[in-house]
N, C-alpha and C positions, 0 to 999 in steps of 0.2 A: 401448778396451774393448769388441770389436764383437760380443758373444756375447749371443744372446737370452738372458735368464735369468728372463722374466716377460712373461704376454700378459694384459692388462685388454680384457675385454669392455666397449666403451660401447653400451647398449640398456636399454632398458624392462624392467620387470618382467612387464609383459602388454601385449597389443598386442588389440586390437579392431579389426575390418573385415570388408567382405565376401569370398565367394570371390575368390581370388587377388587379392586387393587387397596390397601388397608395401609393406615399412617397409625402408629402410638401416640394417644396422648395422656397427660398426666396433671397430677391435682397435688398442690401441697396446701396442708391444713394447719394455718396457726391458730394458738390462740390469743389471748385478750390483749397479751403482752406481746404480740409478734414472734414468738418462740413457733420453731416448727415441731408438730405432735405428729410422727411416726406412728404406723402401725394401725392408720384411723380405715375401717372398711368405710368406701366410698360406693352410692350407687349410682350408673351415669344413665341420662335417657336422650333420646334425639328428639326434637320438635316435629321431624317430618322422617320419619323411616323411609320413607319410598325415595327421598335423596341419598341421604347417606346412615348406616346405622351403628350404633357403638353398643359393644360389648359391656358384662362387669369389669375385664378388664383396660376398658377405656381404648380397646381397638377400634377406631373409625374405619366403616367399609365404605367403599363411595359405590352409587346405586346410579344417579341421575345429576342432572345440571338444577341451581337453585341454591338459595339461600338457608341456613339452619342454624337452632338454636341447641347448642349440646348445652346440658346442665350437669355438675357433678354435686351430690348432696350426700349428706350426714342428715339425716331427720326431717326438721325444717329447717336446717341453714343450706343454702344452694351459693356455690358459685356457677356464672352461665358465662358461656362465650360465643357470640356471632362467626360463624365461619362459612364462608364463601363456596360451595362444590363445583368444578368443571370437571366433567367425564370429557375425557381423550377418547379417540379411535385410531385404529392404524389398519393395513391391507391384511395383515396377516395373522390371526390368532391361532396358538396353540394348545391346547388340554390335554390331560389325561385321566383316564375314568380314577385311576388312584388317588391323583392330587384332586381331582372333584370330591371324591368319595372324604377324603382326609378335612376337605375346607367343612364337609359337611356334620363331620363328627367335631370340628372344633364351637361352629354353628350351636350344634346340637338341633338341628333342623333336618328333614325329609327330603328336601328340596331347593335348588339352588339354579336361581339365570345363569346363565356363565355364557350367552352370548346375547346381546339385545340390537337388534342392526333391523334397517330400515325393510331389508326381504325377508330376515328369517329373526326367529327369538329361539334360542337354546336352553335347554332346561335340563337338568342333571337330577334324578328321582332316585331315592333310595328307599326300598319299602321290605322291611320283614315279612317273614310267613306269616299267614295267619290275619297281615294288615290287609285295611281294604280305603280307600277312600269315598268323600261325599260326590253327588252327581253332580256334574258341571254341564255348561252349554260354552263353549266358543266360538266365536263369530268369524274363525280361519280355520283350514283345512289345518289338521295336526298330524304329524307320522312319532307314530309311539316304535323305538328300535329296543326291542329287550335283549341286551349288549349278555345280561345275567339275569338267571331266575326265569317264571313263569308266573302266571296270574288269570282269571276269567274277569273277563269285562262283560259290562252290562253298559249295550251300545242301543239303547232306542228301544227296551226291554228286550232284548236278544243277548243270550248267553255267549261269547266267544272265548274259546280258550286260547290263549296267547303261547306258545312255546319258546324258549330261551331259543336266544338268535332269531326268532321271526320279529317280522316290522308289520304294521298296519296304520293305515290311513284312515281316519275318522273326519267325517265330512264337514264343514263349517255348521254351526247353530245344532248339532245331533248332539242329544244328552248324552252323558257316559260315563261310567265310574269302574274303577277294580271294586270287582265285590269281594274277590278274595285273591292273595298271591301265594303259590303253590309251594314257591319256593323265593328263598332271598333274591328279592331282584333287584339289580340294577338297570334305569330306565333311560335314556337319552330323549325325551321330545323335542320336536321341533314344528315349530308353529311359522306355518308359510302366510307372510304380512303381506302378500300383494297377490292377488289373482284369487278362484276358485276351481278345484278340478272338475271335471265333468263324469267322473265314475258315477252308475250304476247303482242306487242301496247308500246305506250311511257307513259303510266302512269297505275297506280293501286291504287283506291281507294276503301276507307271501311270507313262507316258510325258508328254513335255511336251506332245502333241498330243492326250493322252486327256483331260490336265487342264484345258485352256482348249476345248474342243470345244462348249459352250456360249455362248460368247462373244458378246453384244452390243455394238456400238460405241456406242449409245445410251444404256443404263443398265447398274446394279449388276449382275451374276452372279455367285451363289455357289455352287459347283459339288463338294461333297461328295462326290469320288470315293473315299474311303473311309469306310464310315459304321459302323462297330460300336458293341457293344454297351457297349465301354468308351471308344474312340477316335473320334473324327473328325478328317479330314484330309483338307481339302480346299484348292481355289486359288479368291480371290475378286479378283473382275475388275474394275476399277473405272475406267471411263474419265473423260477431263478432263470431260467434256461435263458428266456427273451431280452434281459438283463436292463428291464426297465420302459419306458416310452419318447416319445419325443415331446419337447416343449408346445403346451395348449394355453392360448388367450385365447377368453371370450368376454363377451361383454355381460353376462351375468353370476351372479356371486355363488360361491359351490363350498356346500362342507362333507370332510371327510370323515369315514369312521372306519377307523381299521380296524378288521376283525381278526387278521392273520398275518404271522412273517413282522420280517423287519426290511426295512429300506431307509433310504435318504429320499426326502420330498424337497426338490429345489423350486424356488422361486423368485421372482426380482425383488422382493422382501428381501430374502433371507434365507437358509436351508433348516429343516425341523429332522431330526430324527423317528422314525417313527415304528411303533412296538404295537403288538396288541392291545387297544383299547385308547390309541392317542386318537384326537379330533381336531381337526385344523380347519380353519375357515380362510378362505381366501376371498378376496374383494375381486370386482371384476375389472379386465384388462390389468388383471399381475400374472404374470407366464408365469407356468408351475410344469414341472414335469416329476416323475417317479425314477430314481435313480438306484446303483450301488444296493441292490437288491441279496441280502445274505441268506434269505428265505424264499420259497414261494410266498405273493403277500396278496390276500385280499380287502380291497376296497369300499366300503360302500360311500354311493356320491351321490347327491342328494342339488340340484340346480332350480333355481327359481328361474323361469325363463321370461319373466312379467315382470313389469314394474321400474 
């Protein structure tokens, strides 16, 4: 008797974890005699993918809080499990571009929300050469940093070329799209969730040369090239000879993107090894410092100073 008659999902009734944390679910298929049928192809679905997604291998991925129904099916035969999802948070998040790229490859997608906090939302995007995106409008300021690659963006009808290692802030409610990717691109998008900038026009772009203009080979230099009422974005240049900096604590959240060098990042919540492509989020009142530099280190730092 090889006809499936029952599908039983083996999973917990609740899962708790960080954004994008994943858990493996399994399903057992039996025939009408209760015998296990191996090698069955099972389709998995989530009733609310905005709460948790599940792929074809039964890997559950947390997105937000809520209750979902997970269905494992073979044709019209279904097994259903109700699961409660609780998303947790912490004061220190660390990612790397390589890790995020691997997650995208596993998901078969081009974008991934890796940070979803009250003051900032971070999305990692990979687009191949020649790719384009649909025109959208976002009700908050968004900073696009091209960690790798370049593209042409259409912002309120104006064609803007964004080079590798350049950043561009697009103001809230401005229509924007990527019309053509010139070279394979890895983009870190950060949406500022509180407050609006006061820049003139629809965007403000800064190239790598502008960012590192005031560099000093003998001392730490902070260049806040974007300094607005609700957001400060700048390049922190730490030469190895300076040895790092002193502990800093402030009442606003901070996102760090390492573009050059290797060092340790010491915080009240723990330590992180930094390398090019490291992305570290530090919540307010979490003291932190850059130490043990093994080379000159450049870090893009984004502060949301309101909310």
